[in-house]
N, C-alpha and C positions, 0 to 999 in steps of 0.2 A: 463484343471483345474489345479490349483496349489496344491502342496502337502499340506496335512493337518499339523497343528502344533502338533497334538496329534494322536497317534495310540493306541487303546485299544485292547489288545490281551486276548482271553479267551481260555483256554485249557479244554476240556470236554471229558468224556468217560462214555457212558452208562448212562447218567443223563440228558436226553433231557428236562425234566420239569424244572429243575434247570437252564439249559442254557437258556430257553425261559424266566424264571423269571429274570435272570440277564440282558438279552438283553432288556427287557421291561423297566427295570430301567434306562438303558442307553438311550433308546429312550425318556423317560420322562425328563431326567435331563441334557443331554448334546446336544449340537447343531449338526446340520447335517453336519458341517465342520470336525467332528471327524471321523477318519477312524476306524471301528470295524472289527476285524478279529476273527473268530472262528476256531480253529483247533479241529476237532472231530475225535477221534480215535475209535468211536464205530463201531460195525460190520455193522450196517445199517445206511445209511445216513439220516439226518432229516433236510435237507436244507430248505424244505418248512416251517417248524415250525420256523426255525431261520430267514427267510426272513420276515415272518409274523410278528414276534416280532421287527425286526429292518431292514426295507426294503433295506437299503444300505449296509448291512453286506457282508463282503467277507468270504464266507463259504468254508472251506477246509476239505474234508472228506479224512482222512488218517488212515484207519484201521491198517495199518502196524505198526504204532506207539503206539499201545496199550500196556500199561504197562511202557511207558517211558515218563513221564511227560516233561522232559527237552528237549527231542527230539522234542516234540510238540511245545515247546516254540521256539526252534531254527527254526522250520518250519515257524512259525509266523514271525520270523525276516526277512525271505527271501521275505516277502511281505509287511512289514511295511514301510510306507512313512513318518511318523511323525518325527519331531525333538525330541520330547519326546515320548518314547514307554512305555506304562503301561501294567501290567499284573494283571488281576483279576481272582480269582477263580470262577468256575461257580456257586457256591452256596453262592455268596454274591450279595447284591443289593446296589447301590450307593445311597448316600444321595444328596439332591439338591445342596449342597455346595461342593461336592467332586471336581469338576473341578476347581473352583476358588481356593479352598484350595491348589491344586496341583500347579496351576499357581503361587499362592503367595509363595509357598515353593521353587519352581525353581527360583523365582526372588529374593530370599534372598541372602545376602552376609555373608561370601565368597560364591561364586558360587557353589552350590551342583551338584554333578554328578548323585545322586540318591536320591529318596525320598520314605520313608517308611510311608504309610498312616495308619491312625488310623483304627482299625478293631474291631468293637464292637461285643461282644457276647451276649449282652442284659442280662447280669447277674448282680445281685445286688452287689454294691461296686467296680465294675471293674474300675471306674474312677480313683481310687487310687491304686498306686503301690509303695511299700516300697523300691525297689531297684532302682538303675540307670536303665533307659529304654534301651534295645537294646544293651547290652554290652557283649563283650568277656572278661571274668574275668581271673584273673591270674591262676586259677585252672582249666582253660579250659572249664568251664561251661559257658552257655549263659544265660543272663537275657532276659526277655520278656517285658511285660507291654504295648503291642501294643494296648490294649483296653483302656488304661488309658488316662487321660485328663490333660496334663501339661498346663501351662500357655501360651505357645507359642511354636515355632519351637525349637527343640534341636538337637544336634549332637549325632549320634549313630554309633555303629560299624556294625550293621546289621538290617535287617528288616524281614517282613513277607511276604510270597509268595502270599497270598490271595489278597494283595493290594500293589504293589510295582511298581515303575516307574524309568526310567532311561533316561539319555541323549543318543541320538543316537550314538554320537561319542565315548562314553565310551564302549558301547556294541560292536562297531566295533573294537576298540582297543583290547578288551579282546577276541574277536573271538567268542562271544555268550556264552551261558551256557555250563558248562561241563555236558555232557549228560549220565553219568554212575553212578548215584545214584539210585540203583535198589529198587525194592519192593515198599514201601510207598513213595519213593522219599524224605524222610526226609533229610534235610540239603542241598538240591539242591538250595534253595533260599539263605540260609546263605553263601554258597560257593561263589556266584557271589558278595555278598556284601563285603566279607573278601578279594576278589580279587581286588576290588576297593580300599579297604583300603591299600592293599599291594602296589598299584601303586601311593599312595599319594592322592587319591581321597576323596571326602567328601560326606557322607550320613547323611541325616536329617530325623527326625520323625516329620511329619506334622499332628497335631491333627485335623485340619480342613478338611483334605482330607479324609473323613470318609466314610466307608461302614459298612453295617450290615452283619455279618457272620451268615447265617442261615444254619447250616451244613446238607449236604447230607450224606447219608449212604455210607460207602466204598463198592466198588463193590466186593472186596474180604476182608472178615474178618471184624473186628470192630476196631475203633479207640481205641488205648491203650490196644489191646489184645497181646498175647504173640508174634505173628508174628510182629506186629508194634514195640514192644520194642526191639526185636532182630535186626530188620533192623535199629532202632534207634541207638543202640550201634554201629553196624557195620559202618554205614554212619557217625557218629560223630567221630569215630576213624579215618576214611579216611579223613574227613574234616580237623581235626587238623594236621594229618601228611602232608597233602598237604600244609597247611598254614605255619606250623613251622618246619616240619621234624619229622621223627620218633624218633630222639635222643633228641628232645627238652624237657626241663624241663616241659613246658606247658602240653605236652601229658602225661608225667609221673605223674604229679600232678592230671590230670583228671582221669587216670586210678586208682590211689590210692583212690581218693575221691569216685569213682564209687564202688569200691570193699568195702570200709569202710561203705558205705551206706546200704549194704546188712544186717548188723546187725539191722538196724532200721526197716526193714520189719516185719510186725506183724505176728508172728506164725512161727513155723518151716517150714511148707509147703510153705509159702510165701518166706522165706529166701532161701530155696533150689531152688525154681523156679528162684528167683532173681539171685542167684549165677550161675545157669545155663545160663541164658540169658546174664549175664555180661561176663562170660568167653568165651562163644561161640561168641558172638558179637564182643568182643575185639580181639579175635584170627582171626576171619573171616576178620575183618577190617584191622588188621596188615598184613595179607597175601595179601589183595588187594592193600594196600598202597605200600608194597614192589614191587609187580609186576608193579604197575603204575609209581611210583616215585623213588623207592629205598629208601635211608635214608634221602635224601635232600628234602627241600620244592620244590613243582612244580612251575614253573614260572606262574605268574598270567595270562599272555597272552597265550591263547591256540595256538597250531600249528596243521598243518596237512590240508588235502583237505577240510574238512568240515568246519573248522574255516576260511579258506581263502574264501570259498564260502560265508559265512556269512559276511565277511568283505567286499567283492566285492559288495554284495547286499546292505549293509548299507552305503557304500561310493558312491553309484550312485547319 
């Protein structure tokens, strides 16, 4: 059997019902020539439910990867056979036009290395976004807008992990995902897009490659709780330090902007909480960045045995 043009990878953890819902949408809307891989870090395997939803699924039960989303993504890369490798969150469902939208985006010129698909949240007014979509700004902040509906394919700096796709060869060159964004894993998706940008690659936002994001609850904590915000500051600090270096003006501007925003938090209690989260998160991120990269930016291409293992698998 020839290798499929597309591999779709789903990382899941203790959310079997959502995994099944995602797989059913794939069974409904993509052909059987697509390879579908599930990496399940749950304590108990649920391969029967996965196979019932998508009979040809490659189901990998990896409980040792619990808490490390990017390590699960890298595990999927060891098994992916497609020329294009997509990652979907387990709590999305794809639209009928998702695959054709993806194909059209990868067929655009200049040739893109990565495609960020549209991820609808089904909220009123989300089709309009007043800022440039998917950009790393001069103050170190990131714009979003991945639920919006521009008139066509546009160039971006980064995308959203719930619906992102890459050419096989660029993932091989990079050595897969950096797998040390802990906690909520926030910024692990941005990291790989900025590494593509560093090597001169092109990422586009494709509004026709659309999924609906129907959020599942977090296994630990809640979205946007204090833990989420703390990891967010830590991981954003690490992201910018790896991309530009700890001495970069970009990083200083982001720290300044984040600290100035404390005064905009409503009420004294909120400002004190925001101050604590910002100071702790920034200090934690600075320490991690110094240990991992020193003062200079990290090379975009990973090194080490795990990266070489991924390269070997993707170059087969």
